[in-house]
N, C-alpha and C positions, 0 to 999 in steps of 0.2 A: 766771670762777673760773679763775685760772692752775692750772695742775697741782703747782704749788707749795704755793699755796694749799689746794687739796683735800688734797695728802698729808699736810699741818700739820693741818687738821681732823681726818681719819679717825684720826691718830696721837694727837690730843687724847682724842676719843670712846673710842679704845682704853683708853686709861690710864683714864678717868673709869669705864668698864664693869668694868676691874679694880679700881678702889677701892670702887665698889658691890658687886661680888661678894665682896670681901673685908668688905666692914660687914655683908651679907646673912648670910654664913657666921659671921661672928661672933655675930649677933642669934639665929640659928637654934642654935648651941649652947648659948647662954644658956636655951633654950626646951626643949630635948632634941628637937627637931624634925629633919627631914631636912636634910642637910649637903650643900653642894656638894663634887665630890670634890675630894681634892687634886691631882691630875692635872689637873683642868679650873683650880683655882688657880695651878697652876704654869706651864701655858700662858697665861692671861691675863698671870702675869707676865713670861713671856718677851717677850710683845707689847707689854705696856703696863708697863714697871717702874716707872714714877714712881708712877703709882695705887697699884700694891700696896705698893711701900714705904711709902707715906705713910700708906695704911691700915693695915699692920702695926704701925708706930710708935704711929700715934694710937689705935687701938683695941686697940692690944696683944694680936694675934691672930698665931697661927702662928710665933710669936717661938723657940719653945722646941724647936719641930722640926728636924732638921739640915738635911734637904731644902730647905727654905724657905731656909736660908742662902745658898743660891743667886740668892735675889731683890737682893740688894747686887751681886753678879756680872752679873746681868742688867744692872743699873742703871750699873754701870761700862760694859758693852759699848755700852751705847746712849750715853752721855756721848761715849766717844770716837769712836762712827761720827758722831755728831752735828759733834764736833770736826773730824773730817776732811772731813766734808760744808762745813762751814762757810769751812775753810780752803782745799779745794778751788774754792770759790766765787769766791774773791778773786783 
């Protein structure tokens, strides 16, 4: 496995973990059970914004909290970074 492939796999896993964390927090909220801290959810969103953003939309979770409006910003930064990487490879 090349280093590029490994980085892509890790990135996909981080986004999957973010998605699952948002799902679990939503499920726990419905049950009035122990919740994932907002700090942890935001940290996951910083490193895996695609998973966090999709989970926020699919599960309608954390969409009203103002601090979670940072998630689309994180997503934009990641998209810009990926675009710069792809442009640099050409």
